[in-house]
C-alpha angles and dihedrals in degrees: 000000000000091000091049091053093050091048091052089050090052091051090049091051091050091049091049091049090050091050091050091050089048092052091046091051091050091049090049091051091049091050093048091048091049093048094044 
């Protein structure tokens, strides 16, 4: 049960990192489009 919880936390952290990278990429695209 403890291991399962830690694994779920790891998956959650990876998903959050992916979302943050996604948002950063979208912001970068918006900035490049505005400056173009």
